[in-house]
C-alpha positions as CSV (number, residue, x, y, z in Angstrom):
1,M,0.1,0.0,-0.1
2,N,2.7,2.5,1.0
3,T,4.5,1.9,-2.6
4,D,1.1,2.7,-4.1
5,I,1.0,5.8,-2.1
6,E,4.6,6.9,-3.2
7,N,3.6,6.1,-6.7
8,L,0.6,8.3,-6.7
9,F,2.8,11.1,-5.4
10,K,5.3,10.9,-8.5
11,D,2.8,12.5,-10.9
12,K,1.7,15.8,-9.3
13,V,-1.0,18.4,-10.4
14,L,-1.2,21.6,-8.7
15,G,1.3,20.0,-6.0
16,H,-0.9,17.0,-5.2
17,P,-1.1,13.4,-6.8
18,A,-2.9,13.3,-10.1
19,G,-5.2,10.7,-8.7
20,L,-6.6,13.5,-6.5
21,M,-7.8,15.3,-9.7
22,V,-9.4,12.2,-10.9
23,L,-11.4,12.2,-7.6
24,F,-12.0,15.9,-8.0
25,F,-13.6,15.6,-11.6
26,T,-15.7,12.5,-10.4
27,E,-17.1,14.5,-7.5
28,M,-17.7,17.5,-9.7
29,W,-19.7,15.5,-12.2
30,E,-21.5,13.7,-9.1
31,R,-22.4,17.1,-7.6
32,F,-23.2,18.6,-11.2
33,S,-25.9,15.8,-11.5
34,F,-27.0,15.9,-8.0
35,Y,-27.7,19.6,-7.5
36,G,-28.6,19.8,-11.1
37,M,-31.6,17.6,-10.3
38,R,-32.3,18.6,-7.0
39,I,-32.8,22.4,-7.5
40,L,-35.5,21.2,-10.3
41,L,-37.5,19.2,-7.9
42,I,-39.5,22.0,-6.3
43,L,-40.0,24.0,-9.6
44,F,-41.3,20.7,-11.3
45,L,-43.5,19.4,-8.8
46,T,-45.2,23.0,-8.2
47,A,-45.2,24.2,-12.0
48,P,-48.8,24.5,-13.3
49,L,-50.3,21.6,-15.3
50,I,-51.3,23.8,-18.1
51,S,-48.5,26.1,-19.3
52,D,-45.5,26.0,-22.0
53,N,-43.6,23.9,-19.6
54,P,-46.2,21.9,-17.5
55,G,-45.2,20.3,-14.1
56,W,-47.4,18.3,-11.6
57,E,-49.0,21.2,-10.0
58,W,-48.5,20.0,-6.3
59,P,-49.5,22.1,-3.4
60,R,-46.1,23.6,-1.9
61,E,-46.6,21.8,1.1
62,N,-46.9,18.3,-0.3
63,A,-43.8,19.1,-2.8
64,L,-41.6,20.3,0.4
65,S,-42.7,17.2,2.3
66,L,-41.6,15.0,-0.3
67,I,-38.1,17.0,-1.0
68,G,-37.7,16.9,2.9
69,T,-38.0,13.1,3.3
70,Y,-35.7,12.6,0.0
71,A,-32.9,15.1,1.3
72,S,-33.0,13.5,4.7
73,L,-32.5,9.9,3.4
74,L,-29.6,11.2,1.5
75,Y,-27.7,11.5,4.8
76,L,-28.9,8.4,6.2
77,T,-27.9,5.8,3.4
78,P,-24.2,6.8,3.6
79,I,-24.1,5.1,6.9
80,I,-24.9,1.7,5.3
81,G,-22.9,2.5,2.3
82,G,-19.9,3.2,4.0
83,Y,-20.0,0.0,6.2
84,I,-20.6,-2.2,3.1
85,A,-17.4,-0.7,1.6
86,D,-15.3,-1.2,4.6
87,K,-16.4,-5.0,4.9
88,I,-17.1,-6.0,1.5
89,T,-16.4,-4.1,-1.6
90,G,-13.8,-1.6,-0.8
91,Y,-14.2,2.2,-1.7
92,R,-13.5,2.3,-5.4
93,I,-16.0,-0.3,-6.4
94,A,-18.6,1.1,-4.1
95,V,-18.1,4.6,-5.8
96,V,-18.6,2.9,-9.3
97,I,-21.8,1.1,-8.0
98,G,-23.0,4.5,-6.6
99,C,-22.2,6.3,-9.9
100,I,-24.2,3.3,-11.9
101,I,-27.3,3.3,-9.7
102,M,-27.3,7.3,-9.9
103,T,-27.1,7.3,-13.5
104,L,-30.2,5.0,-13.8
105,G,-32.1,7.2,-11.3
106,H,-31.4,10.2,-13.3
107,A,-32.5,8.2,-16.5
108,A,-35.8,7.1,-14.7
109,M,-36.8,10.7,-13.6
110,A,-36.2,12.0,-17.3
111,I,-39.3,9.8,-18.3
112,E,-41.5,11.8,-16.1
113,T,-44.1,9.2,-15.2
114,T,-45.5,8.9,-11.7
115,F,-43.7,5.4,-11.2
116,S,-40.3,6.6,-13.0
117,F,-40.2,9.7,-10.9
118,Y,-40.6,7.8,-7.6
119,F,-38.2,5.0,-8.7
120,G,-35.6,7.4,-9.9
121,L,-35.7,9.2,-6.5
122,S,-35.2,5.7,-4.6
123,L,-32.3,4.9,-6.9
124,L,-30.7,8.2,-6.3
125,V,-31.0,7.8,-2.4
126,I,-29.3,4.4,-2.6
127,G,-26.5,5.4,-5.2
128,T,-25.5,8.2,-2.8
129,G,-25.3,6.0,0.0
130,F,-22.6,4.2,-2.0
131,F,-20.8,7.0,-3.4
132,K,-21.0,9.8,-0.6
133,P,-18.9,8.3,2.1
134,N,-16.6,6.2,0.0
135,I,-14.9,8.8,-2.3
136,T,-13.8,11.0,0.6
137,S,-12.4,7.7,2.4
138,I,-10.1,7.3,-0.9
139,I,-8.8,10.5,-0.4
140,S,-8.1,9.8,3.2
141,E,-6.2,6.3,2.3
142,M,-4.0,8.2,-0.2
143,Y,-2.8,10.7,2.2
144,K,-1.7,8.2,4.9
145,G,1.7,9.3,6.1
146,K,1.3,12.5,4.5
147,E,-1.1,14.1,6.9
148,S,0.4,17.6,6.6
149,K,-0.9,17.8,2.8
150,K,-4.5,16.5,3.7
151,D,-6.0,19.8,4.5
152,G,-4.9,21.0,1.1
153,A,-6.1,18.0,-0.6
154,Y,-9.7,18.3,1.1
155,T,-9.6,22.2,0.0
156,I,-8.9,21.2,-3.6
157,Y,-11.8,18.6,-3.6
158,Y,-14.1,20.9,-1.9
159,M,-13.5,23.3,-4.9
160,G,-14.8,20.0,-7.2
161,V,-17.9,20.0,-4.9
162,N,-18.9,23.5,-5.4
163,A,-17.8,23.8,-9.2
164,G,-20.2,20.9,-9.9
165,A,-23.0,22.5,-7.9
166,F,-22.5,25.5,-9.7
167,F,-22.7,24.2,-13.3
168,G,-25.3,21.6,-12.5
169,M,-27.7,24.0,-11.1
170,M,-27.0,26.6,-14.0
171,L,-27.2,24.2,-16.9
172,C,-29.9,21.7,-15.9
173,G,-31.9,24.6,-14.5
174,Y,-31.4,26.3,-17.9
175,L,-32.4,23.3,-20.2
176,A,-35.2,22.5,-17.7
177,E,-37.1,25.9,-17.5
178,N,-36.3,26.5,-21.3
179,Y,-36.7,23.2,-23.0
180,G,-38.4,21.0,-20.8
181,W,-38.1,19.2,-17.3
182,S,-36.8,16.0,-19.0
183,Y,-34.0,17.6,-20.5
184,G,-32.7,18.9,-17.1
185,F,-33.2,15.4,-15.6
186,G,-31.7,13.8,-18.5
187,L,-28.6,16.1,-18.7
188,A,-27.8,15.4,-14.9
189,G,-27.9,11.6,-15.7
190,V,-25.5,12.1,-18.9
191,F,-22.7,13.8,-16.6
192,M,-23.1,11.4,-13.9
193,F,-22.2,8.4,-16.3
194,L,-19.3,10.4,-17.8
195,G,-18.1,10.9,-14.3
196,M,-18.5,7.2,-13.4
197,L,-16.6,6.2,-16.7
198,Q,-13.7,8.5,-16.4
199,F,-13.3,7.3,-12.8
200,L,-13.5,3.5,-13.6
201,L,-11.1,3.8,-16.5
202,A,-8.6,5.6,-14.4
203,K,-8.5,2.6,-11.8
204,N,-4.9,1.9,-12.7
205,I,-3.6,4.9,-11.1
206,F,-4.7,4.1,-7.7
207,G,-3.0,0.7,-7.4
208,E,-4.5,-1.1,-4.2
209,I,-5.7,2.1,-2.6
210,G,-9.4,2.1,-2.3
211,G,-9.4,-1.7,-3.1
212,K,-11.3,-4.7,-1.6
213,P,-10.6,-5.0,2.2
214,S,-8.1,-7.7,3.0
215,R,-7.9,-10.1,5.8
216,E,-4.7,-8.5,6.8
217,V,-5.9,-5.2,6.8
218,V,-8.9,-6.2,9.1
219,D,-6.6,-8.1,11.5
220,E,-4.0,-5.0,11.6
221,Q,-6.9,-2.7,12.6
222,S,-8.3,-5.1,15.0
223,L,-4.9,-5.1,16.7
224,N,-4.6,-1.3,16.7
225,D,-7.9,-1.1,18.2
226,K,-6.8,-3.4,20.9
227,E,-3.9,-1.7,21.5
228,N,-5.8,1.6,21.6
229,K,-8.0,0.0,24.1
230,L,-5.2,-0.8,26.4
231,E,-3.6,2.4,26.3
232,N,-7.0,4.4,27.3
233,V,-8.1,1.7,29.7
234,E,-7.2,4.0,32.6
235,T,-8.9,7.1,31.1
236,E,-11.9,5.7,29.7
237,K,-14.4,3.3,30.9
238,L,-15.7,1.0,27.8
239,N,-19.2,1.3,27.4
240,P,-20.5,-1.5,25.2
241,F,-24.1,-1.6,23.8
242,T,-26.5,-3.3,25.9
243,I,-29.7,-5.1,24.9
244,F,-31.7,-2.1,26.1
245,D,-29.6,0.0,23.8
246,Y,-30.1,-2.0,20.7
247,I,-33.8,-2.0,21.6
248,L,-33.9,1.7,21.7
249,I,-31.9,2.0,18.5
250,G,-34.1,-0.2,16.7
251,L,-37.4,1.3,17.6
252,S,-36.3,4.8,17.2
253,S,-34.9,4.2,14.0
254,L,-38.2,2.3,13.0
255,G,-40.3,5.3,14.2
256,G,-38.2,7.8,12.3
257,L,-38.4,5.7,9.2
258,I,-42.1,5.4,9.3
259,Y,-42.4,9.2,9.8
260,L,-40.1,10.0,6.8
261,F,-42.1,7.8,4.3
262,N,-45.6,8.2,6.0
263,D,-45.4,12.2,6.0
264,P,-45.2,12.9,2.5
265,I,-47.9,9.9,1.6
266,E,-50.3,11.4,4.1
267,K,-50.2,14.8,2.7
268,I,-50.1,13.7,-1.0
269,S,-53.1,11.4,-0.4
270,G,-54.8,13.5,2.2
271,T,-55.6,10.5,4.1
272,E,-54.1,9.7,7.7
273,Y,-53.1,6.0,7.6
274,I,-51.5,5.5,11.0
275,N,-54.0,5.9,13.9
276,F,-51.7,6.5,16.6
277,K,-51.9,9.3,19.3
278,I,-49.4,10.7,21.8
279,M,-49.3,14.0,23.7
280,G,-51.9,15.4,21.3
281,L,-50.0,14.5,18.3
282,S,-51.4,11.8,15.9
283,G,-50.3,10.0,12.8
284,S,-46.9,10.2,11.8
285,N,-46.3,13.3,13.8
286,G,-47.1,11.2,16.9
287,I,-44.8,8.1,15.6
288,V,-41.9,10.8,15.4
289,L,-42.4,12.4,18.7
290,L,-42.3,8.8,20.2
291,A,-39.2,7.8,18.3
292,L,-37.7,11.3,19.4
293,I,-38.4,10.4,23.1
294,L,-36.6,6.9,22.7
295,F,-33.9,8.3,21.1
296,L,-33.3,10.9,24.1
297,I,-33.5,8.2,26.5
298,L,-30.8,6.2,24.8
299,I,-28.4,9.3,24.3
300,V,-29.0,10.2,28.0
301,S,-28.5,6.7,29.2
302,R,-25.4,6.0,27.3
303,I,-23.7,9.3,28.4
304,A,-24.3,9.0,31.9
305,R,-22.2,5.7,31.7
306,Y,-19.1,7.4,30.6
307,M,-16.2,8.7,32.4
308,P,-16.4,12.4,33.2
309,I,-14.1,13.8,30.6
310,V,-15.7,11.7,27.8
311,R,-19.0,12.1,29.1
312,D,-18.5,16.0,29.1
313,R,-17.2,15.9,25.6
314,I,-20.1,13.9,24.3
315,I,-22.4,16.5,25.7
316,A,-20.6,19.2,24.0
317,V,-21.0,17.2,20.5
318,A,-24.7,16.7,21.5
319,I,-25.1,20.4,22.0
320,F,-23.6,21.2,18.6
321,G,-25.7,18.5,16.8
322,L,-28.7,20.5,18.2
323,F,-27.6,23.6,16.8
324,T,-26.7,22.0,13.5
325,V,-30.2,20.8,13.3
326,F,-31.4,24.4,13.8
327,F,-29.0,25.5,10.9
328,F,-29.8,23.1,8.3
329,A,-33.6,23.4,9.0
330,A,-33.4,27.1,8.0
331,F,-30.4,26.7,5.4
332,E,-31.9,24.3,3.2
333,Q,-34.8,26.6,2.5
334,A,-32.5,27.5,-0.4
335,L,-33.8,24.7,-2.4
336,G,-37.4,25.1,-1.1
337,S,-39.1,28.2,-0.2
338,M,-36.3,30.3,-1.4
339,T,-36.4,28.8,-4.9
340,L,-40.1,29.4,-4.8
341,F,-39.5,32.9,-3.9
342,A,-37.1,33.5,-6.8
343,R,-39.6,32.0,-9.2
344,D,-43.0,33.4,-8.1
345,Y,-42.0,36.7,-6.0
346,T,-39.0,38.1,-7.6
347,N,-38.5,40.4,-10.8
348,R,-36.4,38.3,-12.9
349,Q,-37.2,40.3,-16.0
350,L,-34.3,42.9,-16.4
351,I,-34.1,45.8,-19.1
352,G,-32.0,48.5,-20.1
353,T,-28.6,49.0,-18.3
354,A,-29.6,46.4,-15.5
355,A,-30.0,43.7,-18.2
356,T,-26.6,44.6,-19.9
357,V,-24.5,44.7,-16.6
358,F,-26.3,41.2,-15.6
359,K,-25.3,39.8,-19.1
360,V,-21.8,40.8,-18.5
361,V,-21.5,39.5,-15.0
362,D,-23.2,36.2,-15.9
363,T,-20.9,35.8,-18.9
364,L,-17.8,36.2,-16.7
365,L,-19.4,34.1,-13.6
366,T,-19.7,31.3,-16.3
367,T,-16.8,31.2,-18.5
368,V,-13.9,32.1,-16.1
369,P,-14.3,29.2,-13.8
370,L,-14.9,26.9,-16.9
371,M,-11.6,28.3,-18.2
372,I,-9.7,27.4,-15.0
373,L,-11.2,23.8,-14.8
374,T,-10.2,23.3,-18.4
375,W,-6.7,24.3,-17.7
376,V,-6.6,22.0,-14.6
377,L,-7.7,19.2,-17.2
378,Y,-4.9,20.2,-19.5
379,L,-2.6,19.6,-16.7
380,L,-3.9,16.3,-15.6
381,F,-3.9,15.2,-19.3
382,K,-0.2,16.1,-19.7
383,K,0.6,14.1,-16.6
384,T,-1.3,11.1,-16.9
385,Y,-2.1,10.6,-20.5
386,T,0.2,7.6,-21.2
387,K,-1.3,5.9,-18.0
388,I,-4.8,6.7,-18.1
389,G,-5.3,8.1,-21.7
390,W,-8.9,6.7,-22.1
391,S,-10.0,8.1,-18.9
392,N,-8.6,11.6,-20.1
393,I,-10.4,11.3,-23.3
394,V,-13.9,10.6,-21.6
395,L,-13.1,13.7,-19.5
396,A,-12.3,15.7,-22.4
397,L,-15.6,14.6,-24.2
398,A,-17.4,15.9,-20.9
399,F,-15.8,19.2,-21.1
400,V,-16.8,19.6,-24.9
401,G,-20.3,19.0,-23.8
402,I,-20.1,21.5,-20.9
403,W,-18.5,24.1,-23.2
404,A,-21.3,23.5,-25.9
405,L,-24.0,24.0,-23.3
406,V,-22.4,27.0,-21.9
407,I,-22.2,28.6,-25.4
408,L,-25.7,27.8,-26.1
409,R,-27.0,29.2,-22.9
410,L,-25.0,32.5,-23.4
411,T,-25.9,32.9,-27.1
412,D,-29.6,32.4,-26.0
413,K,-29.3,34.9,-23.2
414,L,-27.2,37.6,-25.1
415,S,-29.5,37.4,-28.0
416,Q,-32.4,38.8,-26.0
417,E,-33.2,42.5,-25.7
418,G,-33.8,42.1,-22.0
419,N,-33.0,39.4,-19.9
420,Q,-35.1,36.8,-18.2
421,I,-33.3,35.1,-15.4
422,D,-33.9,31.7,-14.5
423,A,-35.3,30.7,-11.2
424,S,-32.9,28.1,-10.7
425,W,-30.1,30.5,-11.5
426,F,-30.0,31.9,-7.9
427,G,-29.0,28.5,-6.7
428,I,-25.5,29.0,-8.0
429,L,-24.4,31.9,-5.7
430,N,-23.9,29.8,-2.9
431,S,-21.4,27.8,-4.6
432,F,-19.8,31.0,-6.2
433,F,-19.6,32.8,-2.8
434,I,-18.1,29.7,-1.2
435,I,-15.4,29.4,-4.0
436,T,-14.8,33.3,-3.4
437,L,-14.9,33.7,0.4
438,A,-13.4,30.3,1.6
439,P,-10.0,31.6,1.3
440,F,-10.5,34.4,3.6
441,F,-12.4,32.3,6.1
442,S,-9.5,29.8,6.3
443,K,-7.0,32.6,6.8
444,W,-9.3,33.9,9.6
445,W,-9.2,30.3,11.3
446,E,-5.5,30.2,11.1
447,S,-5.1,33.5,12.9
448,K,-4.9,34.6,16.4
449,Y,-8.4,35.8,15.9
450,N,-9.8,32.2,15.6
451,P,-13.0,31.9,17.4
452,T,-13.9,29.1,19.8
453,A,-16.3,26.5,18.5
454,A,-19.4,27.9,20.2
455,M,-18.4,31.3,18.8
456,K,-18.1,30.1,15.1
457,Y,-21.7,28.3,15.6
458,G,-23.0,31.4,17.1
459,I,-21.8,33.7,14.4
460,G,-22.8,31.2,11.6
461,L,-26.4,31.1,12.9
462,I,-26.6,34.9,13.3
463,L,-25.6,35.4,9.7
464,L,-28.2,32.8,8.7
465,G,-30.9,34.7,10.5
466,L,-29.8,38.1,8.9
467,G,-30.0,36.5,5.6
468,F,-33.5,35.9,6.1
469,A,-34.1,39.1,7.7
470,V,-33.2,40.8,4.4
471,L,-35.7,38.6,2.8
472,A,-38.2,39.5,5.4
473,Y,-37.9,43.2,4.7
474,G,-37.8,42.5,0.9
475,S,-40.9,40.9,1.0
476,S,-42.7,43.0,3.6
477,G,-44.9,44.9,0.9
478,I,-46.3,41.8,-0.4
479,E,-50.0,41.3,0.4
480,P,-51.1,38.4,2.5
481,G,-52.0,35.5,0.3
482,A,-50.4,36.9,-2.7
483,R,-49.0,34.1,-5.2
484,T,-46.8,36.5,-7.2
485,A,-45.0,39.7,-6.7
486,S,-42.0,41.7,-8.2
487,V,-39.2,42.0,-5.4
488,S,-35.7,43.0,-6.4
489,I,-33.1,40.5,-7.1
490,V,-30.9,42.4,-4.9
491,F,-32.7,40.8,-1.8
492,L,-31.9,37.3,-2.8
493,I,-28.2,37.9,-3.7
494,I,-27.6,39.7,-0.3
495,T,-29.3,36.8,1.4
496,Y,-27.1,34.1,-0.5
497,L,-24.0,36.0,0.5
498,L,-25.0,36.2,4.4
499,H,-26.1,32.4,4.3
500,T,-22.8,31.4,2.5
501,M,-20.7,33.3,5.1
502,G,-22.9,31.4,7.8
503,E,-22.1,28.3,6.2
504,L,-18.4,29.0,6.0
505,C,-18.5,29.5,9.9
506,L,-20.2,26.5,10.8
507,S,-20.7,23.7,8.2
508,P,-17.0,22.6,7.4
509,L,-16.3,22.6,11.2
510,G,-18.9,19.7,12.4
511,L,-17.0,16.7,11.6
512,S,-13.6,18.3,12.5
513,Y,-14.7,19.1,16.0
514,L,-16.3,15.6,16.3
515,S,-13.1,13.7,15.3
516,K,-11.4,15.8,17.9
517,L,-13.9,15.4,20.9
518,V,-14.9,11.7,20.6
519,P,-12.5,8.7,21.3
520,A,-11.3,6.9,18.4
521,R,-13.2,3.7,18.9
522,M,-16.2,6.0,18.9
523,I,-15.8,7.9,15.6
524,G,-17.9,5.4,13.4
525,F,-20.8,5.6,15.6
526,M,-20.8,9.2,16.3
527,F,-20.3,10.0,12.6
528,G,-23.5,8.3,12.0
529,I,-25.2,10.3,14.8
530,W,-23.9,13.3,13.2
531,Y,-25.4,12.5,9.9
532,L,-28.5,11.9,11.5
533,A,-28.6,15.6,13.2
534,I,-28.0,16.7,9.5
535,A,-30.8,14.3,8.3
536,I,-33.4,15.7,10.9
537,G,-32.4,19.2,10.1
538,Q,-33.1,18.5,6.0
539,K,-36.7,17.0,7.2
540,A,-37.2,19.9,9.2
541,A,-36.5,22.2,6.5
542,G,-39.1,20.6,4.2
543,T,-41.7,20.4,7.0
544,T,-41.4,24.1,8.1
545,G,-40.9,25.6,4.4
546,G,-44.2,23.7,3.7
547,M,-45.9,26.2,5.9
548,I,-45.2,29.1,3.6
549,D,-48.6,29.2,2.1
550,K,-50.4,28.8,5.5
551,I,-48.3,31.4,7.0
552,S,-48.2,34.1,4.1
553,E,-51.9,33.9,3.7
554,E,-52.7,34.2,7.4
555,Y,-50.0,36.8,8.1
556,S,-47.8,37.5,5.2
557,L,-44.8,36.3,3.3
558,G,-42.5,38.7,5.1
559,T,-43.7,37.1,8.4
560,F,-42.9,33.6,7.2
561,F,-39.0,34.6,6.5
562,L,-39.1,36.7,9.8
563,I,-39.7,33.6,11.6
564,F,-36.6,32.0,9.9
565,A,-34.6,35.1,11.0
566,L,-35.5,35.2,14.7
567,I,-34.9,31.5,15.4
568,P,-31.5,31.3,14.2
569,I,-30.3,34.4,15.7
570,G,-32.0,33.3,18.9
571,V,-30.3,30.0,18.8
572,G,-27.1,31.7,17.7
573,L,-27.2,33.9,20.7
574,I,-27.7,31.1,23.0
575,S,-24.5,29.3,21.5
576,I,-22.4,32.4,22.4
577,L,-23.6,32.7,25.8
578,L,-23.0,29.0,26.3
579,N,-19.3,29.7,25.2
580,P,-17.8,29.3,28.7
581,V,-19.9,26.2,29.6
582,L,-18.8,24.6,26.3
583,K,-15.2,25.4,26.4
584,R,-15.3,23.6,30.0
585,L,-17.2,20.6,28.6
586,M,-14.5,20.2,25.8
587,H,-11.6,20.1,28.2
588,G,-9.0,21.9,26.1
589,V,-10.1,20.9,22.7
590,R,-10.0,23.6,20.2
């Protein structure tokens, strides 16, 4: 394995192994397809049946309930996919399996029948479970013994994530809104397939890295685990799972899954299928409340059995996890209620000077990043053509396709007298601001002014709330119950800027602090708990976003967004106030 790592580092691109660039582009195409399809969901489901580009004309509440369940499951299946890769397939095969399943999922959604739509979503959930945890595991394995370069590797990889999201939302959204939904869903599948093909054809460059787990590796890991347990026996009390723990895990998991599936089914069908009541809540709401109570009993009972320092640090992780739920419940409105706001309540028709300025900015936003990515492709091609020539050819064909679509889109937009901004276009702002601002935030974290974890969480939540405060102010003049309006695009742009700054304060830090606070033997379990927190936040985003019609009709749209402003700001202030307590609970970890 060490020989394979040394061979990887012989051919470098941008100071890193060429294999990292293969993973960079694989992740870029996967994120292209993922975000390109996901931003279309709310637009497709709520589009009128009778129109130039007919959708399913679902009520917004029903659409957001389904999207919340879908997004939540995307953070649960990686727990299973990572386990399967660790024990059976290895990381590389798991990535390929995930890509194939997701390609089939996108193809099914392009057919646009009821069965193919739900079947496609199911395949995307399963495929993401195989892909998401395992491609990052390959990077981790690549940099064994070279940990000093790992931060830089993940930074480059993170740029691939955002580059894919940027172009996916822009191009899939453009085709879907201007030519038909099936074109947008289909395009996502085409680039998912090309990403898989270029990764599969580049397998020789990785050697045994990411291959099937061998018995020797398993035995070596078991030995290391035993040594770690012996080293820590004096400072840690082992806390094995009891039968009672497993019962609580099973029941709370079952209750959560029943809620995830039954909630959209009940809303879409208008029928309550589960006759269950607890504390005044019935149906799937009663089920999820019971599941949460059982889960809290599990967490509290397990925490109570740890040694004081371990117990305190896990309590800190639990508090940060709760803050994470609140953050994502508001932040993920970007692909729900905020996209609806862009389509129905924003003045997207620009004329005169405003249209000219937007065309120039849009052209630069599109072409400059693509030129940089093409240059990186050239560097990879030059270094590895003799080793993975066919992989590079597939990658080059994908870029030819991207350039053709970008030129088509720009030609179409530039030929218009004014400029009609696609509703999906606003989704790219988050990726653009991340790529632009990430270096500044990275320098901040490395400086002497680096805030504590609680302060970062607090700042992130407050910035998120301020973004919604801007939207609340922008929509304050909209009459209660109004279905359309013409609010300036400036409000959405400022909101995305503040939300991205909040994300940079909070989102990348969660797993980092988790790995520092939790004993090594508990990392896998706690990562699963962390993904569960994000999954709960994703579902909460769909549920709360689904209240947009009810709140805007009874009060106003401004009131709806004001709620999302006040709650994150309040939770952020609580995080800042808890800073001394959390510092004590973390016992010196920064």
